[in-house]
Backbone bond lengths (Angstrom), bond angles and torsions (degrees), N, CA, C in turn:
res aa  C-N    CA-C-N  psi(-1)  N-CA   C-N-CA  omega(-1)  CA-C   N-CA-C  phi
1 X - - - 1.427 - - 1.523 113.17 -
2 X 1.363 117.99 -45.81 1.425 124.38 -179.14 1.572 109.35 -62.74
3 X 1.343 115.59 -39.61 1.465 122.19 178.70 1.601 109.53 -63.74
4 X 1.304 113.93 -44.55 1.457 116.61 179.08 1.561 112.09 -64.85
5 X 1.342 114.41 -37.82 1.443 118.28 179.55 1.575 111.21 -67.33
6 X 1.369 112.48 -35.64 1.403 115.18 179.10 1.566 114.17 -70.37
7 X 1.269 113.32 -37.80 1.528 117.88 174.12 1.478 109.75 -65.22
8 X 1.320 115.95 -45.81 1.521 118.82 -179.98 1.470 108.87 -54.18
9 X 1.388 119.01 -45.73 1.427 119.72 -178.95 1.555 113.42 -62.99
10 X 1.315 116.53 -38.99 1.466 117.47 -177.57 1.615 107.75 -66.97
11 X 1.385 113.87 -42.37 1.483 118.66 -179.04 1.544 108.84 -62.60
12 X 1.298 119.36 -42.57 1.471 125.33 179.39 1.496 108.66 -61.64
13 X 1.365 118.65 -44.88 1.427 119.47 177.09 1.482 115.22 -61.73
14 X 1.347 114.67 -41.46 1.466 119.08 174.30 1.569 114.75 -58.74
15 X 1.376 112.59 -44.55 1.413 117.65 178.18 1.432 117.13 -61.28
16 X 1.361 114.88 -26.46 1.479 121.44 178.62 1.545 111.72 -91.03
17 X 1.301 117.04 -2.85 1.501 121.21 -174.76 1.535 112.88 75.80
18 X 1.379 112.43 32.99 1.542 112.97 -176.62 1.482 109.44 -117.27
19 X 1.334 122.03 46.47 1.444 125.48 173.73 1.503 109.98 -54.86
20 X 1.359 120.53 138.34 1.422 127.64 179.95 1.494 109.80 -91.96
21 X 1.294 122.47 106.65 1.403 124.89 -177.60 1.581 107.22 -103.25
22 X 1.376 119.06 134.61 1.462 118.10 174.46 1.531 106.92 -70.34
23 X 1.383 114.96 162.48 1.452 122.00 177.91 1.481 116.45 -54.65
24 X 1.348 117.75 -38.56 1.469 124.90 -177.77 1.571 108.29 -65.45
25 X 1.366 116.97 -35.36 1.437 116.55 -178.17 1.525 109.28 -77.74
26 X 1.267 117.08 -33.72 1.556 118.48 175.33 1.507 111.28 -60.46
27 X 1.331 118.36 -39.23 1.481 120.78 177.75 1.502 108.89 -63.62
28 X 1.338 117.99 -46.79 1.448 119.13 -179.44 1.551 111.11 -64.75
29 X 1.320 117.84 -39.79 1.503 124.26 179.32 1.511 107.63 -59.75
30 X 1.312 119.46 -40.21 1.449 121.36 -178.24 1.547 110.00 -65.35
31 X 1.266 113.21 -37.39 1.504 120.02 178.35 1.574 110.42 -66.06
32 X 1.375 113.71 -43.64 1.467 116.56 177.00 1.497 112.09 -59.32
33 X 1.345 118.34 -45.36 1.451 123.59 -173.76 1.519 107.78 -67.44
34 X 1.300 117.19 -39.45 1.511 124.08 174.33 1.515 109.78 -54.89
35 X 1.273 118.86 -45.29 1.453 124.13 -175.46 1.533 111.29 -72.12
36 X 1.381 113.18 -24.68 1.519 117.24 172.65 1.495 114.98 -73.19
37 X 1.349 117.45 -10.01 1.428 117.56 -179.03 1.496 111.51 -78.91
38 X 1.316 120.07 120.50 1.500 121.14 -176.31 1.522 113.45 -65.35
39 X 1.377 118.91 -15.35 1.415 124.35 179.22 1.534 113.05 -92.32
40 X 1.331 115.99 0.13 1.441 116.86 -178.80 1.503 111.93 -73.28
41 X 1.378 113.38 117.89 1.440 119.86 -179.68 1.468 118.83 -63.11
42 X 1.258 121.02 150.17 1.503 122.70 -177.74 1.521 112.14 -60.01
43 X 1.325 114.97 -34.84 1.502 116.33 -178.14 1.530 108.16 -70.66
44 X 1.377 118.79 -33.26 1.468 119.65 179.99 1.516 105.99 -75.04
45 X 1.296 121.97 -32.27 1.441 123.21 177.32 1.508 110.74 -62.02
46 X 1.265 112.58 -48.03 1.547 116.97 -177.08 1.534 110.05 -65.41
47 X 1.270 121.05 -38.42 1.434 126.37 176.81 1.483 109.95 -58.89
48 X 1.372 113.58 -47.94 1.469 117.50 -173.24 1.548 106.71 -70.69
49 X 1.241 123.20 -32.80 1.498 125.30 -179.93 1.529 107.35 -72.87
50 X 1.316 119.63 -41.13 1.441 120.82 178.29 1.487 110.54 -69.55
51 X 1.215 121.65 -17.39 1.466 125.28 -179.85 1.534 108.52 -80.21
52 X 1.288 116.87 -18.65 1.479 123.02 175.96 1.530 112.00 -115.21
53 X 1.318 117.93 93.23 1.492 120.14 -174.18 1.433 117.51 -55.01
54 X 1.364 116.36 -37.00 1.457 118.84 -179.59 1.500 109.47 -67.85
55 X 1.341 119.77 -43.09 1.406 124.29 177.05 1.447 111.21 -60.66
56 X 1.367 120.74 -41.49 1.435 123.62 177.75 1.520 112.86 -62.58
57 X 1.342 114.94 -43.71 1.497 116.54 179.08 1.490 111.16 -64.14
58 X 1.352 121.16 -40.87 1.357 124.63 -175.26 1.565 109.43 -71.12
59 X 1.273 119.16 -35.76 1.480 120.84 175.39 1.457 112.66 -64.91
60 X 1.309 116.66 -42.50 1.475 119.59 179.49 1.583 108.91 -68.33
61 X 1.312 117.67 -39.79 1.451 119.24 178.70 1.533 108.74 -66.29
62 X 1.311 122.13 -40.35 1.476 122.84 177.66 1.456 109.75 -61.79
63 X 1.309 121.16 -45.46 1.418 124.68 -177.67 1.487 113.55 -64.21
64 X 1.347 115.21 -23.77 1.490 117.90 176.88 1.541 112.66 -97.63
65 X 1.356 114.76 2.81 1.521 115.75 177.24 1.479 110.72 -75.07
66 X 1.335 117.75 161.22 1.480 123.51 -172.97 1.560 110.41 -59.14
67 X 1.361 116.77 -28.85 1.444 119.68 -179.59 1.469 111.63 -64.88
68 X 1.359 121.05 -33.78 1.474 121.98 -175.39 1.513 114.01 -113.59
69 X 1.319 115.18 -11.72 1.516 116.62 -177.89 1.529 107.78 -109.59
70 X 1.363 113.91 71.62 1.422 116.83 -179.67 1.512 113.39 -73.64
71 X 1.368 115.60 -21.86 1.470 118.78 -178.99 1.519 113.48 -82.23
72 X 1.301 114.91 -18.34 1.441 119.40 -174.20 1.507 116.97 85.31
73 X 1.306 118.09 -2.49 1.381 125.12 -179.91 1.560 111.24 -82.13
74 X 1.324 114.73 114.24 1.527 117.58 -178.79 1.521 109.73 -74.19
75 X 1.325 112.62 138.75 1.508 116.92 169.56 1.476 108.41 -102.79
76 X 1.348 113.90 152.59 1.462 118.62 -174.00 1.535 111.30 -128.68
77 X 1.343 115.47 0.10 1.493 118.39 -173.87 1.545 105.24 -122.32
78 X 1.305 112.08 152.91 1.507 117.74 176.58 1.471 110.74 -65.26
79 X 1.305 118.27 -36.65 1.514 123.28 -176.93 1.549 105.75 -60.94
80 X 1.341 116.49 -50.57 1.393 118.29 -177.01 1.583 112.92 -66.67
81 X 1.333 113.86 -36.11 1.509 119.33 176.08 1.499 110.15 -61.42
82 X 1.301 120.27 -46.94 1.494 123.19 -177.89 1.510 109.48 -62.13
83 X 1.369 115.00 -43.34 1.460 117.71 178.10 1.512 113.09 -60.97
84 X 1.284 117.80 -31.31 1.467 120.98 -178.10 1.480 111.67 -79.39
85 X 1.349 116.11 -51.17 1.512 116.01 -177.15 1.518 119.12 -77.96
86 X 1.425 109.67 -24.54 1.518 115.75 176.40 1.538 108.99 84.36
87 X 1.364 111.39 164.09 1.432 117.38 -172.87 1.579 113.88 -67.95
88 X 1.339 115.88 -31.10 1.454 116.24 179.95 1.593 112.58 -66.17
89 X 1.281 115.21 -40.22 1.492 116.26 178.83 1.465 108.88 -77.99
90 X 1.332 122.60 -26.41 1.454 122.07 173.47 1.572 110.10 -66.05
91 X 1.317 115.37 -38.00 1.417 122.87 173.54 1.529 111.10 -54.61
92 X 1.373 112.09 -46.15 1.440 121.32 -179.42 1.533 109.20 -61.99
93 X 1.276 117.03 -43.37 1.509 120.17 176.06 1.481 111.73 -58.89
94 X 1.303 114.87 -41.24 1.498 117.71 -177.77 1.535 109.61 -67.33
95 X 1.358 115.22 -36.58 1.473 119.90 176.52 1.469 110.64 -64.27
96 X 1.362 115.38 -41.32 1.483 118.60 174.62 1.428 113.25 -57.08
97 X 1.349 117.38 -39.93 1.494 121.91 179.66 1.524 109.40 -61.17
98 X 1.412 115.84 -45.43 1.434 121.29 -179.19 1.491 108.50 -60.62
99 X 1.275 121.06 -48.32 1.456 124.31 -174.66 1.498 109.00 -61.66
100 X 1.333 116.73 -47.50 1.424 120.83 -171.07 1.491 112.17 -73.91
101 X 1.367 117.47 -23.18 1.490 120.24 179.22 1.503 112.07 -63.07
102 X 1.332 116.51 -23.90 1.487 116.04 -179.39 1.511 111.91 -67.89
103 X 1.380 117.92 -27.65 1.403 119.25 177.19 1.540 113.67 -91.61
104 X 1.339 117.95 -4.10 1.466 118.65 -173.43 1.538 114.59 -77.33
105 X 1.327 113.27 -23.94 1.524 119.90 -178.53 1.458 113.15 -99.23
106 X 1.346 122.31 4.15 1.474 122.63 -175.60 1.504 107.13 -73.52
107 X 1.317 115.86 134.70 1.445 124.79 -175.15 1.490 112.00 -96.31
108 X 1.342 114.79 -35.48 1.508 115.97 -174.48 1.526 108.48 -73.36
109 X 1.300 117.81 134.31 1.388 123.99 -168.77 1.568 110.69 -66.53
110 X 1.341 116.74 -40.23 1.427 123.06 179.68 1.504 113.68 -66.25
111 X 1.344 115.38 -41.15 1.434 120.05 177.72 1.528 110.18 -72.23
112 X 1.281 117.68 -35.79 1.425 123.12 174.84 1.557 114.31 -59.09
113 X 1.326 113.27 -43.50 1.461 120.28 175.27 1.574 109.55 -64.46
114 X 1.328 118.56 -41.57 1.427 118.30 173.96 1.498 115.46 -62.20
115 X 1.280 116.41 -35.67 1.524 122.89 -179.75 1.545 105.30 -68.58
116 X 1.350 120.78 -40.06 1.440 119.51 179.51 1.541 109.95 -68.53
117 X 1.318 118.49 -43.39 1.455 121.58 177.49 1.534 109.39 -61.75
118 X 1.320 117.06 -36.07 1.470 116.76 179.09 1.524 114.02 -70.01
119 X 1.339 112.73 -28.30 1.510 117.42 179.24 1.558 105.56 -74.73
120 X 1.324 117.60 -42.36 1.450 117.71 -178.75 1.577 109.53 -64.18
121 X 1.246 115.23 -40.42 1.546 117.39 173.28 1.515 110.00 -59.19
122 X 1.262 121.76 -48.78 1.444 126.76 179.23 1.561 112.13 -56.47
123 X 1.274 117.24 -47.54 1.446 121.33 178.85 1.513 110.29 -63.10
124 X 1.276 120.80 -40.31 1.501 120.07 179.16 1.550 109.73 -72.11
125 X 1.320 117.16 -37.09 1.449 117.89 177.78 1.472 111.46 -66.40
126 X 1.341 119.26 -40.35 1.504 121.74 178.96 1.471 112.42 -62.50
127 X 1.401 117.18 -42.49 1.411 122.26 -179.75 1.540 113.20 -64.86
128 X 1.391 110.90 -48.03 1.470 117.00 177.40 1.487 112.08 -64.02
129 X 1.298 121.87 -37.69 1.467 126.06 -179.45 1.575 107.83 -61.76
130 X 1.368 114.38 -37.75 1.528 114.94 -178.91 1.528 107.71 -66.59
131 X 1.310 118.40 -41.87 1.454 121.72 -178.28 1.572 111.07 -65.86
132 X 1.385 116.03 -48.78 1.450 121.70 -176.93 1.529 110.35 -63.98
133 X 1.359 119.33 -34.80 1.457 123.08 176.46 1.491 110.42 -62.80
134 X 1.309 116.20 -42.04 1.492 116.65 -179.89 1.514 116.27 -73.50
135 X 1.310 113.85 -37.20 1.439 119.94 -171.08 1.526 116.33 -96.02
136 X 1.381 117.30 -24.02 1.399 120.92 -170.52 1.498 117.64 -122.59
137 X 1.349 113.09 -55.45 1.461 120.52 -172.22 1.521 115.02 -92.11
138 X 1.342 116.30 -7.95 1.369 119.67 -176.67 1.535 117.42 53.92
139 X 1.303 113.49 38.45 1.484 125.15 179.21 1.559 104.90 -96.25
140 X 1.329 115.02 152.50 1.520 115.32 177.43 1.486 106.97 -62.28
141 X 1.288 119.46 123.04 1.529 123.24 -174.59 1.513 114.55 -63.44
142 X 1.312 118.18 -35.68 1.453 121.24 -178.99 1.539 109.87 -68.43
143 X 1.353 111.66 -39.98 1.514 115.36 174.81 1.512 111.71 -59.21
144 X 1.408 114.25 -43.62 1.401 118.77 179.38 1.522 118.19 -61.06
145 X 1.339 109.23 -38.34 1.557 118.68 172.81 1.523 110.82 -60.70
146 X 1.340 117.82 -44.61 1.459 123.84 -174.17 1.568 104.28 -67.08
147 X 1.398 115.91 -48.98 1.500 118.70 -178.23 1.513 113.73 -56.63
148 X 1.378 114.11 -38.74 1.459 121.39 179.25 1.505 112.72 -63.95
149 X 1.334 116.47 -35.87 1.389 125.28 177.68 1.488 113.90 -63.84
150 X 1.414 116.19 -42.99 1.452 117.46 -172.78 1.477 111.28 -104.51
151 X 1.327 121.79 2.00 1.473 120.36 -173.65 1.575 113.01 -65.92
152 X 1.331 118.45 -19.97 1.526 118.21 175.01 1.471 111.54 -109.20
153 X 1.336 119.96 25.03 1.468 123.01 178.51 1.516 110.77 -55.57
154 X 1.390 117.42 -40.09 1.440 119.67 177.53 1.491 115.35 -65.43
155 X 1.305 118.39 -28.89 1.469 123.44 177.23 1.554 109.03 -74.62
156 X 1.316 120.55 -39.61 1.439 117.55 173.74 1.435 111.87 -66.08
157 X 1.276 123.92 -34.23 1.447 126.92 -179.09 1.533 103.98 -65.30
158 X 1.300 120.34 -48.17 1.518 120.82 -177.12 1.515 109.70 -61.65
159 X 1.313 117.75 -42.68 1.480 117.40 178.47 1.499 111.81 -61.60
160 X 1.329 120.03 -37.61 1.433 121.30 -177.57 1.559 109.04 -70.84
161 X 1.346 118.62 -37.24 1.463 119.20 170.49 1.530 115.96 -64.72
162 X 1.334 114.39 -38.45 1.453 119.73 -180.00 1.588 110.20 -59.89
163 X 1.299 114.92 -25.37 1.533 117.47 179.06 1.479 108.66 -70.12
164 X 1.299 118.70 -22.87 1.472 122.10 -178.14 1.548 108.91 -94.17
165 X 1.348 115.37 -19.82 1.524 119.72 -178.66 1.496 108.02 -128.52
166 X 1.325 119.09 83.36 1.493 125.83 -176.59 1.550 106.42 -48.92
167 X 1.348 111.40 139.00 1.523 120.55 175.75 1.515 113.45 78.60
168 X 1.333 117.70 1.68 1.520 119.22 -179.33 1.531 113.90 -54.72
169 X 1.291 117.63 -37.68 1.445 121.25 -172.12 1.524 110.97 -106.34
170 X 1.315 119.38 4.10 1.488 120.79 174.39 1.499 113.64 -61.93
171 X 1.243 116.72 140.33 1.518 122.62 174.36 1.507 108.89 47.69
172 X 1.382 118.52 59.74 1.415 123.08 -178.89 1.498 107.22 -62.70
173 X 1.377 121.04 137.96 1.391 124.91 177.87 1.630 106.54 -118.98
174 X 1.286 109.22 -178.23 1.431 120.83 -166.10 1.535 112.30 -59.98
175 X 1.233 122.63 -35.21 1.436 125.64 -177.78 1.518 111.16 -65.68
176 X 1.386 112.03 -25.82 1.520 114.44 -178.88 1.622 112.07 -56.17
177 X 1.377 116.02 -31.75 1.391 120.00 -178.92 1.532 113.47 -58.40
178 X 1.318 115.40 -45.29 1.511 119.48 -179.29 1.514 107.31 -68.00
179 X 1.277 119.59 -35.85 1.453 121.84 -179.24 1.572 108.91 -68.30
180 X 1.292 114.44 -40.03 1.526 116.14 174.62 1.495 111.49 -58.25
181 X 1.286 115.91 -42.42 1.484 116.96 -178.11 1.486 112.58 -65.46
182 X 1.331 120.80 -36.19 1.431 125.46 172.40 1.522 110.85 -59.47
183 X 1.294 115.11 -46.16 1.488 120.71 -174.87 1.586 106.30 -71.33
184 X 1.284 116.64 -40.83 1.496 117.82 179.09 1.455 114.18 -63.49
185 X 1.418 118.06 -35.67 1.434 121.71 176.52 1.522 110.04 -60.20
186 X 1.382 113.88 -47.50 1.494 114.98 179.80 1.428 115.09 -66.20
187 X 1.384 117.87 -37.40 1.413 121.91 174.65 1.462 112.18 -54.04
188 X 1.336 115.46 -47.91 1.489 118.08 178.80 1.440 110.38 -59.41
189 X 1.300 124.87 -39.93 1.486 127.12 177.44 1.435 108.97 -63.27
190 X 1.331 118.64 -50.21 1.467 125.63 -172.09 1.498 108.74 -60.98
191 X 1.338 116.35 -43.23 1.457 123.59 -178.12 1.596 113.69 -82.05
192 X 1.318 113.92 1.78 1.459 118.74 179.36 1.553 112.76 56.05
193 X 1.312 111.20 43.57 1.549 118.28 -178.87 1.597 105.05 -75.17
194 X 1.207 118.17 133.07 1.515 121.27 178.15 1.455 110.04 -56.48
195 X 1.375 116.72 145.91 1.411 121.56 -170.44 1.524 112.61 -58.48
196 X 1.397 123.31 -45.34 1.434 120.76 -178.82 1.525 114.01 -58.34
197 X 1.369 115.55 -37.40 1.525 120.94 179.25 1.537 106.81 -71.46
198 X 1.305 119.12 -43.35 1.391 119.86 179.66 1.520 115.00 -60.09
199 X 1.300 114.22 -43.02 1.529 119.86 179.31 1.576 109.92 -63.93
200 X 1.365 112.91 -41.08 1.521 114.30 -179.72 1.561 108.56 -61.27
201 X 1.334 118.67 -40.64 1.397 120.73 -172.44 1.578 110.65 -74.07
202 X 1.246 116.54 -44.41 1.473 119.02 -176.14 1.563 111.72 -69.65
203 X 1.437 114.07 -18.78 1.438 114.69 177.50 1.430 115.71 -92.36
204 X 1.351 117.94 9.78 1.447 120.61 -176.72 1.519 109.93 -74.41
205 X 1.334 119.99 -35.76 1.424 119.57 -174.37 1.456 113.08 -66.72
206 X 1.459 113.35 119.32 1.428 117.54 -178.66 1.490 117.00 82.16
207 X 1.388 114.86 0.20 1.409 121.06 179.01 1.531 116.13 -71.33
208 X 1.322 117.25 148.34 1.455 117.41 172.31 1.478 111.36 -124.69
209 X 1.313 119.47 174.99 1.441 121.63 -174.05 1.541 108.26 -111.61
210 X 1.297 111.64 136.26 1.505 120.06 175.43 1.548 109.14 -118.43
211 X 1.378 115.72 93.63 1.453 117.80 -175.61 1.539 112.16 -59.13
212 X 1.361 115.40 149.91 1.426 125.91 1.52 1.557 111.01 -76.74
213 X 1.349 117.24 145.18 1.498 121.59 179.77 1.549 111.91 -61.95
214 X 1.266 113.80 131.75 1.462 121.61 175.17 1.448 113.16 -137.75
215 X 1.299 119.40 147.71 1.469 123.61 170.00 1.467 111.39 87.03
216 X 1.361 112.78 171.86 1.496 119.02 -176.73 1.512 114.35 -68.90
217 X 1.347 114.66 -37.26 1.554 116.95 178.59 1.495 109.15 -59.39
218 X 1.315 117.79 -49.20 1.535 119.00 -178.75 1.517 107.85 -65.55
219 X 1.272 122.59 -33.32 1.439 121.15 176.97 1.528 111.31 -60.60
220 X 1.333 117.31 -44.42 1.486 120.50 178.97 1.499 112.34 -72.22
221 X 1.345 118.07 -32.16 1.467 120.44 177.16 1.565 111.42 -64.35
222 X 1.284 118.04 -38.68 1.447 122.50 179.23 1.542 109.39 -72.30
223 X 1.356 113.50 -40.61 1.519 116.48 -175.11 1.485 107.19 -69.25
224 X 1.345 117.23 -38.09 1.555 115.84 179.85 1.507 110.61 -67.95
225 X 1.243 119.08 -35.26 1.535 124.02 -176.89 1.523 106.27 -68.67
226 X 1.350 117.29 -34.54 1.524 119.47 -174.21 1.507 113.66 -90.08
227 X 1.342 114.90 -12.41 1.484 121.67 -175.01 1.579 111.31 -57.49
228 X 1.286 121.59 122.86 1.481 122.65 -176.64 1.524 111.92 -67.16
229 X 1.357 115.86 -17.41 1.531 119.38 176.23 1.442 109.05 -115.15
230 X 1.352 116.94 122.94 1.447 120.57 -177.75 1.515 110.73 -79.67
231 X 1.339 116.46 152.40 1.410 122.24 172.86 1.548 113.86 -72.88
232 X 1.312 118.19 129.15 1.468 118.99 177.22 1.411 115.59 -73.18
233 X 1.291 115.88 -6.40 1.522 123.71 178.32 1.499 112.63 -96.50
234 X 1.298 117.81 0.99 1.423 121.24 178.91 1.482 109.79 -76.68
235 X 1.373 118.69 128.72 1.508 119.65 -179.20 1.478 110.27 -70.35
236 X 1.371 115.81 152.03 1.499 116.35 175.31 1.514 112.64 -63.66
237 X 1.310 113.08 142.08 1.465 117.34 -177.06 1.533 117.77 -60.53
238 X 1.247 115.75 129.89 1.530 118.05 172.79 1.501 108.58 -103.06
239 X 1.305 116.77 172.77 1.466 120.07 -176.39 1.555 109.19 -58.71
240 X 1.308 115.57 -42.34 1.467 120.85 -175.81 1.541 110.05 -64.74
241 X 1.304 116.95 -40.51 1.468 119.40 -174.14 1.547 109.13 -75.68
242 X 1.406 114.85 -30.29 1.449 118.61 171.42 1.524 114.56 -54.08
243 X 1.419 109.28 -48.08 1.456 118.77 176.97 1.440 111.78 -59.28
244 X 1.362 119.18 -48.64 1.373 124.41 -176.27 1.493 114.42 -60.82
245 X 1.343 118.21 -36.68 1.393 121.70 -173.46 1.571 112.28 -95.65
246 X 1.356 112.98 8.65 1.557 118.46 178.94 1.500 110.64 -60.37
247 X 1.272 122.62 -48.17 1.468 124.99 178.14 1.429 112.15 -56.62
248 X 1.361 114.35 -40.61 1.524 117.13 -175.36 1.540 104.91 -70.51
249 X 1.294 120.83 -44.61 1.460 123.91 179.33 1.496 111.00 -59.21
250 X 1.334 119.97 -41.02 1.441 123.58 -178.08 1.516 107.73 -66.88
251 X 1.343 115.37 -38.14 1.495 119.19 -175.88 1.574 110.70 -64.96
252 X 1.323 116.09 -37.52 1.485 115.54 -176.01 1.491 112.28 -95.21
253 X 1.335 117.01 -0.34 1.451 119.62 178.65 1.540 110.17 -102.04
254 X 1.306 117.79 132.44 1.450 122.76 179.16 1.552 110.43 52.83
255 X 1.238 118.40 41.11 1.509 124.32 178.16 1.466 108.38 -103.92
256 X 1.332 117.39 95.52 1.513 117.31 -171.74 1.512 113.87 -61.85
257 X 1.288 113.11 -39.03 1.493 117.66 -178.29 1.553 108.30 -65.55
258 X 1.298 118.00 -43.79 1.468 120.69 179.80 1.499 108.94 -65.17
259 X 1.356 119.12 -43.47 1.478 120.74 176.05 1.533 114.86 -59.09
260 X 1.346 115.32 -37.28 1.496 120.07 178.38 1.554 109.40 -65.11
261 X 1.344 115.20 -46.91 1.431 119.50 -178.42 1.452 111.67 -62.16
262 X 1.391 120.05 -43.73 1.374 123.67 -178.26 1.566 112.86 -67.84
263 X 1.286 116.01 -34.95 1.492 126.33 172.42 1.531 110.36 -57.81
264 X 1.313 112.53 -52.74 1.440 118.61 -176.41 1.553 112.65 -65.38
265 X 1.364 112.37 -29.80 1.516 117.07 -173.41 1.473 110.73 -103.95
266 X 1.330 121.20 2.28 1.483 124.47 -173.34 1.534 107.76 -58.77
267 X 1.271 122.69 -42.73 1.421 119.82 -173.37 1.574 107.88 -70.90
268 X 1.348 118.59 -39.38 1.399 121.06 177.99 1.585 111.79 -61.15
269 X 1.237 115.04 -49.60 1.505 122.51 178.22 1.541 111.59 -57.86
270 X 1.317 114.18 -45.36 1.499 117.38 179.53 1.493 111.67 -64.95
271 X 1.371 118.50 -37.06 1.435 125.06 -175.95 1.544 106.60 -66.01
272 X 1.393 113.67 -45.08 1.446 117.06 -178.00 1.416 114.29 -70.25
273 X 1.380 121.67 -41.31 1.461 122.96 177.79 1.576 108.70 -63.08
274 X 1.334 117.80 -38.16 1.429 118.78 179.52 1.475 112.48 -66.22
275 X 1.347 119.57 -32.44 1.495 124.06 175.11 1.513 108.19 -67.63
276 X 1.285 121.77 -39.79 1.471 124.70 -179.90 1.541 112.87 -69.89
277 X 1.374 116.28 -23.62 1.399 121.51 -178.67 1.619 113.08 -90.58
278 X 1.314 113.94 4.54 1.473 115.90 177.80 1.442 112.42 -61.29
């Protein structure tokens, strides 16, 4: 009963637009919003990145990943890294910092392990989405990378709240899915996620694939299915969801063209996911 009351409270808060963000997330969110300002000067950007050591490290790592370092020349400064990856991908790195901050303050060991697993899942999905967008679905690859980073923002939020309410996520049942959708929608609004990206993310629950895959939602569906690390927030499959995901499973199984693309891009995807996990 207490667990149900706690979940009802969180859902009610989300419905009213009252998500509870820790101070560290608010600081990262301000940085993200500043980077979204088209009038933000390059010097201001560099100062803001340098003020966040984790963001600085991830930006340099991303700039040196195979996806962005075609020449093989390693960059060692934030200025050079920003110039290489561009503002859009820097914005994605800031969003990654926002999302990951939710798990950074979790005290419960079990929940902290789930948050780390969720971040590994997120990093793989983002890297795979970038590849799939370029090679299969013809979606803007940078948008796909960003969508992969933020697609589990609601899950990170729930884990952070569960740290305050022990047992909140134990024995998750079917109604939790609808609650997650409400929270995800409000997270998209709170994080100022562009509408096309937000729509693709909130439509993932219960979605199926109708080949040929098209658009951002299908890109994320395939990337999640292929991710080597599963999301700890994914509900156990029910008969209905097995039926709904049949087309998706058939698409990724024994698909020679997909296998070829993934093999050719494996090093790129691994390099990018490693950069995100710094």
